[in-house]
N, C-alpha and C positions, 0 to 999 in steps of 0.2 A: 338762088341754088346756092348753099354752103359747099366751098370747095376747098382743100387744104392739097400741099402737091408740094412733095418733098423730092430734094434734089442733093447732091454732094456726096452720094454712095460710089463704094469702088473697089479698089484691090490695094489694100495697105500691108507692108513690113512688120510684123513683131517690134513695137518701141516705137514704131510710128504713129502720123496723124491725119484726120479727116476731120473737115468742118460741115456738118451738114444743116442743111437749110429748110422751111417748112414756110411756103408763100400762101396765103390765109385769103380768101373772097368772100363775099357774102354774108357777112356778118361784121357786126360793130367788133372789130379786133381787141381794142383795149379796153371791153367789157370782159373778155374770157381768160380763165386761167387756161394756160399752155401745156400740155406734158409731151414727152417724148416715150416710147415704147419699143421695147425689140422682141422677137420671137425665131430662136434659133431651131435649126433640122428636128422631128423628134419632140419639141418642148414646148411646153405653153407660151405663150405673151406671158413678159414680166416687166413692171415698170421699169424706169430708167432714171427720169426724173422729171421735173413739174417745176413749174414759175409763176407767180401772182400776175394780177392784172398789170399793176405797175410795174412789176420786175424789181420789186423790192425784196421780195421773199423766195428760194429758189430748196428743193430737195431732192436728192440725189439717194439711189440704191447704194448701199454698203458697196457692193460690187464694182462701182466707178466712181465714187467719192476719191477726193481727190487726184481723178484722170481725167473726167469730163466736167466739161462746165456750160452749164444753159445759161444763154441770154434771148433779150427781145430787143425788137424795135417796132413802136407803135406804129411811127409814121411811115414806115415801109411794109405792115401790117405782114413782118415777118418773124420766125423766131430760131433759134440756131443752137445747135448742139456742137460744139468744140471740145473734141476728140484725142486724147493725148497717150502717149505710152500705151498703145495700143496691143492687146493679146489676143491669141487665137481663141479663147472664148468671148470673146464680143464679137467673132461673125455672128452676121442674124439680120433678118429683115427688120430695118426701122421704121417704127411709125410715128408721126406725130397726130397730136387728138387736140380735141378741145373742148373745154368742160365751161359749162353754163352756173355751174356750184360758186358760193361765197366760199374763200378759202381754198390755199392748196391741198390737194387730198391725191389719192394714189388709184383710186376705183370707178369713179362714175364719169363718164366722158359721155359726150354727145356725137361728137363729128371726128371720122376719121381719115386719114391720108391712104394714099393706095401703098405708101412703102418704099423704100429704099434699100439696094441689098450694100449691105457692109462685108465685105470678105478680108479676114487676117491671116495672113500667113506666117510660120514659124523660119 
């Protein structure tokens, strides 16, 4: 069975940083595009970032570009999201996702984690 487990969420002050991790098992990790999504209270899930199988190509939502960095370590079956200069509007549940599609994209993902809460105070 495929399992994605997020960790690293918590409380941060505006302007602070957090690093999220997503550990994958039950799949050949290096063959999957990986992504991060988030969902704030009362809003729909939105795309945050994605990274290609070898980590050479990345994609970011406009709201987080220049502040967040996605990376992956295929030897550890883990994808990361480094979040800097956090804003209160970054408050959401953050989800890790895996896609079998070729190429980085924002829409079609096959497996999802349970999510980790990120709260940013002003």
